[in-house]
Each structure stands twice: as structure tokens, then as C-alpha cells.
C-alpha positions as CSV (number, residue, x, y, z in Angstrom):
1,M,-8.3,-1.0,20.4
2,N,-5.1,0.0,18.8
3,D,-3.2,-3.2,19.0
4,W,-2.9,-4.1,16.1
5,W,-0.8,-1.1,14.8
6,I,2.7,-1.0,13.4
7,Y,3.2,2.6,12.6
8,K,1.8,5.1,15.1
9,G,3.6,8.5,13.7
10,D,4.7,8.8,17.4
11,G,8.9,7.5,16.7
12,P,10.7,4.3,16.1
13,A,10.3,1.7,19.1
14,A,12.7,-1.4,18.7
15,D,10.1,-4.5,18.4
16,R,7.5,-3.1,15.8
17,L,9.3,-4.3,13.3
18,D,9.6,-8.0,15.0
19,R,5.7,-7.7,15.0
20,L,4.8,-7.0,11.5
21,A,7.2,-9.8,10.5
22,A,5.4,-12.3,12.7
23,H,1.7,-11.3,11.2
24,Q,3.0,-11.9,7.6
25,P,-0.5,-13.0,5.0
26,P,0.8,-17.2,3.7
27,W,-0.1,-15.2,0.2
28,R,2.4,-13.2,0.3
29,V,5.0,-13.9,1.4
30,F,8.5,-14.0,-0.5
31,D,11.7,-16.0,-0.7
32,G,14.5,-14.0,-1.3
33,E,17.3,-15.1,-0.1
34,I,19.4,-11.9,2.2
35,D,21.9,-10.0,0.8
36,T,24.2,-9.9,3.8
37,D,26.9,-7.5,2.0
38,H,23.7,-4.3,1.1
39,V,24.0,-2.3,3.6
40,V,21.5,0.1,3.8
41,P,22.5,4.0,4.7
42,S,20.8,5.2,7.3
43,L,17.8,8.0,7.2
44,S,19.6,11.1,7.1
45,V,18.8,14.3,9.7
46,A,17.1,15.9,7.2
47,D,14.7,13.3,6.8
48,R,14.7,12.3,9.8
49,E,13.0,15.8,10.6
50,R,11.4,15.9,8.0
51,G,9.5,12.6,9.2
52,A,8.7,13.5,12.9
53,G,6.8,16.7,11.6
54,Y,4.3,14.5,10.1
55,I,1.0,14.2,11.7
56,A,-1.1,11.8,11.8
57,D,-5.0,11.6,12.3
58,D,-6.3,7.7,13.3
59,A,-8.0,7.1,10.8
60,E,-4.6,7.7,8.3
61,I,-3.0,5.5,11.1
62,D,-5.8,3.1,10.5
63,L,-5.3,3.0,6.4
64,V,-1.0,3.1,6.9
65,N,-1.4,-0.1,8.8
66,T,-3.8,-2.1,6.9
67,A,-1.1,-2.1,3.7
68,L,1.5,-2.6,6.1
69,H,0.3,-6.1,7.5
70,L,-1.4,-7.0,4.0
71,R,2.0,-5.9,2.5
72,R,0.1,-3.8,-0.6
73,P,1.3,-0.3,-2.0
74,L,-0.8,2.0,0.2
75,L,-2.2,5.0,-2.4
76,V,-2.4,8.7,-1.1
77,T,-4.3,11.2,-3.1
78,G,-4.7,14.7,-2.2
79,V,-4.4,18.3,-3.4
80,P,-0.9,19.6,-4.0
81,G,0.7,20.4,-0.3
82,V,-1.1,18.2,1.6
83,G,1.6,16.2,2.5
84,K,1.3,13.4,0.6
85,S,5.1,12.8,0.7
86,T,5.9,13.9,3.6
87,L,3.8,10.4,4.7
88,A,6.5,8.0,3.5
89,Y,8.9,9.7,5.4
90,S,7.1,9.4,8.9
91,V,6.9,5.6,8.0
92,A,10.0,5.4,7.2
93,E,11.3,7.7,11.1
94,D,8.7,5.5,13.2
95,L,9.5,2.5,12.0
96,G,13.8,3.0,11.8
97,L,14.2,1.9,8.0
98,G,16.2,3.3,5.9
99,P,16.5,6.3,3.4
100,V,12.8,6.8,1.5
101,L,14.4,5.8,-2.1
102,R,12.0,8.2,-4.1
103,W,10.7,7.4,-7.7
104,P,9.2,10.9,-9.1
105,V,6.8,10.4,-12.2
106,T,6.5,12.5,-15.5
107,S,4.6,12.2,-18.8
108,R,7.8,10.1,-20.2
109,T,8.1,8.2,-17.0
110,T,8.3,4.2,-18.4
111,L,9.0,1.5,-16.0
112,R,12.6,0.4,-16.7
113,D,13.5,4.3,-15.4
114,G,12.3,2.5,-11.9
115,L,13.6,-0.8,-12.3
116,Y,18.0,0.1,-13.5
117,Q,19.6,1.4,-15.5
118,Y,22.1,0.0,-18.6
119,D,24.6,2.4,-19.9
120,A,24.9,0.0,-23.4
121,L,26.8,3.4,-24.8
122,R,29.5,3.6,-21.9
123,R,30.3,-0.2,-22.5
124,L,30.2,0.1,-25.9
125,E,33.0,3.6,-25.9
126,D,35.5,1.4,-23.0
127,A,35.4,-2.2,-25.5
128,N,36.3,0.6,-28.2
129,L,39.1,1.6,-26.0
130,R,40.5,-1.8,-25.5
131,R,40.5,-2.7,-28.5
132,L,43.1,-0.1,-29.5
133,E,45.0,-1.4,-26.6
134,Q,48.3,-3.7,-28.0
135,P,47.4,-6.6,-27.4
136,A,43.5,-6.3,-27.4
137,P,42.1,-8.0,-23.7
138,A,39.5,-10.1,-23.2
139,E,36.4,-8.7,-21.4
140,P,36.4,-9.7,-17.8
141,R,32.9,-11.4,-17.1
142,D,31.5,-9.7,-14.3
143,T,32.0,-6.2,-15.6
144,I,28.8,-5.6,-17.2
145,G,28.2,-4.6,-13.7
146,R,29.7,-1.6,-13.9
147,Y,27.3,0.1,-16.7
148,L,24.2,-1.8,-14.4
149,R,22.4,0.5,-11.4
150,L,19.5,0.1,-9.9
151,G,16.6,2.6,-9.5
152,P,14.8,3.3,-6.5
153,L,12.0,0.5,-7.4
154,G,14.5,-2.0,-8.0
155,T,16.6,-1.1,-4.8
156,A,13.5,-1.2,-3.1
157,F,13.4,-4.8,-4.1
158,L,16.3,-5.7,-3.2
159,P,16.2,-9.0,-1.0
160,A,16.6,-6.9,2.8
161,E,15.9,-8.0,6.2
162,R,14.4,-5.2,7.1
163,P,11.8,-3.6,3.8
164,R,12.4,0.2,2.5
165,V,9.9,2.7,2.0
166,L,9.9,3.3,-1.6
167,L,7.9,7.2,-2.4
168,I,6.6,7.0,-6.7
169,D,5.2,10.4,-6.6
170,E,2.7,11.8,-8.5
171,I,1.8,8.7,-10.8
172,D,-1.2,10.2,-12.0
173,K,1.4,12.4,-14.6
174,G,2.9,9.2,-15.7
175,D,1.5,6.6,-18.6
176,I,-1.7,5.4,-18.9
177,D,0.0,2.4,-19.2
178,L,3.0,2.7,-15.8
179,P,-0.2,2.0,-13.2
180,G,-0.3,-1.9,-15.2
181,D,3.7,-2.0,-15.2
182,L,4.1,-2.2,-12.4
183,L,1.1,-4.8,-11.5
184,T,4.0,-7.2,-11.9
185,V,6.6,-5.9,-9.7
186,L,4.1,-5.5,-7.0
187,D,2.4,-8.3,-7.4
188,E,5.2,-10.5,-7.1
189,G,7.7,-8.9,-6.1
190,R,10.9,-9.7,-8.3
191,F,11.9,-8.7,-11.5
192,D,14.3,-9.9,-14.0
193,I,17.6,-8.2,-15.7
194,P,17.3,-9.4,-19.3
195,E,21.3,-8.4,-19.4
196,L,22.5,-9.7,-16.8
197,V,19.6,-13.2,-17.1
198,R,22.1,-13.6,-20.7
199,M,25.3,-13.7,-18.9
200,S,23.8,-15.8,-16.1
201,E,26.0,-18.6,-17.4
202,T,29.6,-16.9,-17.7
203,A,28.8,-14.6,-14.8
204,P,26.1,-16.2,-12.8
205,R,26.7,-13.2,-9.4
206,V,27.3,-9.6,-10.9
207,C,27.4,-6.4,-8.4
208,V,26.1,-3.6,-9.6
209,G,25.0,-0.1,-8.2
210,T,21.9,1.1,-6.3
211,E,19.9,4.2,-5.8
212,D,22.1,5.1,-2.5
213,Q,24.7,7.1,-2.4
214,S,27.8,4.6,-3.4
215,G,25.5,1.5,-2.9
216,T,26.5,-1.8,-4.0
217,A,24.5,-4.9,-4.4
218,W,25.2,-8.4,-5.5
219,I,22.5,-10.0,-8.3
220,T,22.6,-14.0,-9.0
221,G,20.6,-15.1,-12.1
222,G,19.8,-11.6,-13.4
223,R,17.0,-12.1,-10.6
224,V,15.4,-9.6,-8.4
225,R,13.3,-11.0,-5.7
226,C,12.4,-8.7,-2.2
227,H,12.6,-11.1,1.7
228,A,10.8,-8.5,3.0
229,F,8.0,-6.5,1.1
230,P,8.6,-2.9,0.5
231,V,6.8,-0.3,1.7
232,V,5.1,1.1,-0.9
233,V,3.8,4.9,-0.9
234,L,2.0,5.9,-4.0
235,T,0.7,9.7,-4.4
236,S,-1.6,11.0,-7.5
237,N,-3.3,15.1,-7.1
238,G,-6.2,13.2,-8.4
239,E,-5.8,14.4,-12.4
240,R,-6.6,11.1,-14.2
241,E,-9.1,8.0,-13.0
242,F,-6.4,4.1,-12.4
243,P,-7.0,0.7,-13.5
244,P,-9.8,-1.7,-11.8
245,A,-6.9,-4.0,-11.6
246,F,-4.8,-1.2,-10.1
247,L,-6.9,-0.3,-8.1
248,R,-7.8,-3.2,-6.2
249,R,-4.4,-4.0,-5.5
250,C,-4.1,-0.7,-3.4
251,I,-4.8,0.4,0.2
252,R,-6.6,4.1,-0.4
253,L,-6.3,6.8,1.4
254,D,-7.8,10.2,1.0
255,L,-5.6,12.9,2.5
256,P,-8.4,15.7,3.5
257,L,-7.5,19.4,3.9
258,P,-6.0,19.8,7.8
259,N,-8.9,22.0,10.1
260,E,-7.7,24.4,12.2
261,N,-7.0,22.3,15.3
262,K,-4.6,20.1,13.0
263,L,-2.6,23.5,11.4
264,H,-2.1,24.3,15.5
265,R,-0.6,21.5,15.7
266,I,1.4,21.0,13.0
267,L,3.1,24.2,14.1
268,V,3.5,23.1,17.1
269,Q,5.7,20.6,16.5
270,R,7.3,22.3,13.3
271,I,8.1,25.3,14.8
272,G,6.8,25.3,18.3
273,Q,4.3,25.6,21.3
274,E,4.6,29.7,21.5
275,A,4.8,30.8,17.8
276,A,1.5,27.9,17.1
277,D,-0.5,30.0,20.3
278,A,-0.2,33.2,19.0
279,A,-1.2,32.3,14.9
280,R,-4.1,30.6,16.7
281,A,-5.6,33.6,18.0
282,P,-8.5,34.8,16.6
283,G,-8.5,37.1,14.3
284,G,-4.9,35.5,13.4
285,V,-2.3,34.3,10.7
286,I,-4.9,30.4,11.0
287,D,-7.9,32.0,10.8
288,T,-6.4,34.0,7.7
289,F,-5.1,31.1,6.4
290,L,-8.4,29.3,6.5
291,A,-10.2,32.1,5.4
292,R,-8.2,32.6,2.1
293,R,-8.7,28.9,1.3
294,N,-12.3,29.1,1.7
295,T,-11.9,30.7,-1.5
296,G,-8.8,29.2,-3.7
297,E,-6.3,26.2,-2.8
298,L,-3.5,26.9,-0.3
299,A,-0.6,24.6,0.8
300,T,0.6,23.9,4.3
301,D,3.9,25.1,4.2
302,Q,2.3,28.4,2.7
303,L,1.3,28.7,6.5
304,L,4.8,27.7,7.9
305,N,5.9,30.2,6.1
306,A,3.9,33.2,7.6
307,V,4.3,32.0,10.5
308,Q,8.1,32.0,10.9
309,L,8.3,35.5,9.3
310,R,6.8,36.0,12.1
311,L,8.8,35.2,14.2
312,A,11.8,36.7,12.2
313,G,9.9,40.0,13.1
314,A,8.7,40.6,10.1
315,W,4.9,42.1,9.4
316,T,4.0,41.7,13.2
317,A,1.8,44.6,13.9
318,P,-1.9,43.4,13.3
319,E,-2.0,46.0,10.8
320,D,0.2,43.7,8.7
321,L,-1.3,40.7,8.6
322,A,-2.9,41.7,4.9
323,D,0.6,42.0,3.3
324,L,2.2,39.0,5.6
325,A,-1.0,37.3,4.0
326,E,-0.5,38.6,0.3
327,A,3.5,37.5,0.6
328,T,3.3,34.5,1.6
329,M,-0.9,33.2,0.7
330,H,-0.9,33.5,-3.0
331,R,-3.3,30.9,-3.9
332,L,-2.5,27.5,-5.9
333,S,-5.7,27.6,-7.7
334,G,-9.3,30.0,-7.7
335,P,-10.1,32.7,-9.6
336,D,-7.1,34.8,-7.8
337,A,-4.5,31.8,-8.4
338,R,-1.0,33.7,-9.6
């Protein structure tokens, strides 16, 4: 029975988030006061279409819903191009949430990069300009907000009635300490901005920028605490191991390579039934893709590119299939990768 599913991968339904709120674990309750002035924009058409094009299997849906019900991060592993990032957009589209907050991780990424940015240099320059004015005006108490902007992680934890979807992309590329640094924020659902904490007596409530375009939010006492725990999707290409303390706090989902049936379903969803059926014909594009994937890594979007080219009239003859494969299905790993 799948009555417990909130995320189903079949499009938005009005009552799903209400059902999620009704089954909140008592040890994962967050009491951030909802900021009614903070407006979350709608999911863009492009991101909505990207999410709607994701084909989720029952096993994937089970684990996504496990993470939703337990208010835990979902750690998604798999080879590049298997759809790990797209899953986050599918959740946002399916639950009718706002734009996905994407935090791409590199080897230089720190926790603070995701939480907020503080432009101290610009603030100093503006202070120097004020000193040149006669008479020199004092800096208003709340102007520090002009120099602060919440990052994708910080924006995701703003206290709102509906959760945001946060995509922490390729966390395995980050510094070895980053997963451990994330634990406090993910466990407690809050973080402090020291620059605002120090000013909390003179400026207890400050308006800052957010990751959303032209977005703003009010921060009280220098602390951000969520009300609805965000849907956190972390992706990993499996390039390194994570510490046990981090892993035990995550729900783990390993996305396998799509088989013939799933590839056909993806083509139906993205390009259409007729083109998908033609690609599935014996000895056709799907068979060619699977044969090449057996000897080296390929991404699903390479198959989509090949089918799209055939729709445009390129390499449509059976004898042209090898040329089509050479043009669109370069192996990403293996002895023939180039």
C-alpha cells in the first residue's frame, strides 16, 4: 500500500503538504516564527518542466517519502547523468513548492558560503564616502542588511509555512570537513549570523537579501530558525566516503542506470510516444545506446540528444545509426572515452 506517499512523481496535489505536516516526528519539530513578509516566488516554467520530466521508480519514491516524513536529508548517489539533480526539481514540482535552491559544491566551498555572504569591503568603502561629506552623517543602525545576503542553504532555513527544496550538488567534491560542518545546521534547523548577533541590541531586526531574485527577509536577533524543515537533496558521484556521523543522519538513495523500459518511459515523457517507440525498435537507438554503455559510461541525455536529432531529420537511415552514435554518444569513461 502506498497511501503514506506524499511525493508520488505524478504532479502537484493540494492536500499533500497538509498530510506531511500532520505526521511530524516529535524529535524533529522546529519552532521558527513564520515571516509573513517573506514571499517565495513560483517555480519557473523551465524548472517545472524539468521536474515533470523525471521518471521515478517505486523504490525511489519510497526513499524520498522516507526522507520527507522523517525530516532528514536525502543523499542521492549514482554516476553522472543518471538524474540525481533532476530528482530535486521533481520533488519541487510534485509538491508545488517554490524554486529549487541550488548550492553547487567545489573543493573551495565552506559552510558559510551556503549560509550567507557579508560584503565587509563595500561597507567600509561606503563608510569612507560618508566621512568625506560635511558634516559626516552617522551610519543608520539597520544598514548592515544592505551588505548581507543569505545563500541557498541560509535561504532554505528561513521560517516559512511551506518547506523549500535545497539541492546541495556534488557534496563529495567539497572539503573533507564540509559534511561534518553541516551537521549542526541540519540537526537543529537553525544558524546564527555573528555580524547581526553583535548588533542585536541596537538593531534587533534587520532586513537582508536572499538567494531568490530580488528576495528579502527579516532576521531577528541575528538567528535564522526554520519552521518547516526544508527538503534537502544532496548528490554525490561516489568519489569518496562520508563520515558515519553524517551518513546516519541521511536517508540514502542509490540511483541505478536506467534499463530499456525506463529509457523508453523517459523518451515518452520528454519527446513523445511515437519517437520513443521508434527508438525502441530492435537494433534502434536505444539498443545502440545500451550496447555502447556496456563498454563505457554514458548519460541519459546523450540518448535524448540522439533521438532529437533524428526527429530533426539527421541520420535517419538505418545505415546512419553508427554515425549518429559517434556524434552523440561519446563514452564518458572507459578505454574509449574521449
